[in-house]
C-alpha positions as CSV (number, residue, x, y, z in Angstrom):
1,M,49.1,-22.4,-75.3
2,P,47.0,-20.7,-78.3
3,T,49.0,-20.3,-81.6
4,K,47.4,-17.7,-83.5
5,P,47.0,-14.6,-82.9
6,F,44.5,-12.6,-80.2
7,D,41.9,-11.1,-81.8
8,N,40.9,-9.0,-78.6
9,H,42.9,-7.3,-75.8
10,R,40.9,-9.1,-73.1
11,A,41.7,-12.7,-74.5
12,A,45.1,-11.5,-74.6
13,A,45.5,-10.6,-71.2
14,L,43.5,-13.4,-69.9
15,A,46.0,-16.1,-71.8
16,V,49.0,-14.0,-69.7
17,L,47.0,-13.4,-65.8
18,T,46.5,-17.7,-66.5
19,G,50.0,-18.5,-67.6
20,A,52.6,-19.4,-65.6
21,N,54.3,-16.8,-65.6
22,R,55.7,-14.0,-62.9
23,L,54.2,-10.6,-62.8
24,T,54.4,-7.5,-61.3
25,R,51.8,-6.1,-59.1
26,K,51.7,-3.3,-61.7
27,A,51.5,-5.7,-64.3
28,G,48.6,-7.9,-63.1
29,S,46.8,-4.9,-62.6
30,F,47.2,-3.9,-65.9
31,L,46.1,-7.0,-67.3
32,G,42.9,-7.1,-65.0
33,Q,42.1,-3.9,-66.3
34,C,42.4,-5.4,-69.7
35,V,39.9,-8.0,-68.9
36,A,37.3,-5.8,-67.3
37,D,37.1,-2.4,-69.5
38,P,36.3,-3.1,-72.6
39,T,37.5,0.3,-73.8
40,P,39.8,0.3,-76.6
41,L,43.7,0.4,-75.7
42,T,45.8,3.4,-75.9
43,P,48.9,3.0,-78.1
44,A,51.1,2.8,-75.2
45,Q,48.7,0.4,-73.5
46,S,48.7,-2.0,-76.4
47,E,52.6,-1.6,-76.3
48,W,52.7,-3.0,-72.7
49,L,50.5,-5.5,-73.6
50,A,52.3,-6.6,-77.0
51,N,55.6,-7.0,-74.5
52,L,53.5,-9.0,-71.8
53,L,52.2,-11.6,-74.4
54,K,56.2,-11.5,-75.9
55,R,57.7,-12.4,-72.7
56,A,55.0,-14.8,-71.8
57,D,56.2,-16.6,-75.2
58,L,52.3,-15.9,-76.9
59,P,51.2,-14.9,-80.0
60,P,50.4,-11.6,-80.4
61,L,47.5,-9.4,-80.6
62,V,45.5,-8.6,-84.3
63,D,46.1,-5.4,-85.5
64,A,43.3,-3.4,-85.5
């Protein structure tokens, strides 16, 4: 498991998706979008990703 903060949202989303965490369909769809779309996240999306990382016991995303 990674221990240093993620430097981009794609890597963070991939870590959550490939982990052994139970995800809702909505969360899985959101994470898949984060992986495929390089567009910067909105503040609400950043917060959602941060919560998913925390629930998965993964390091946070580096603040840009």
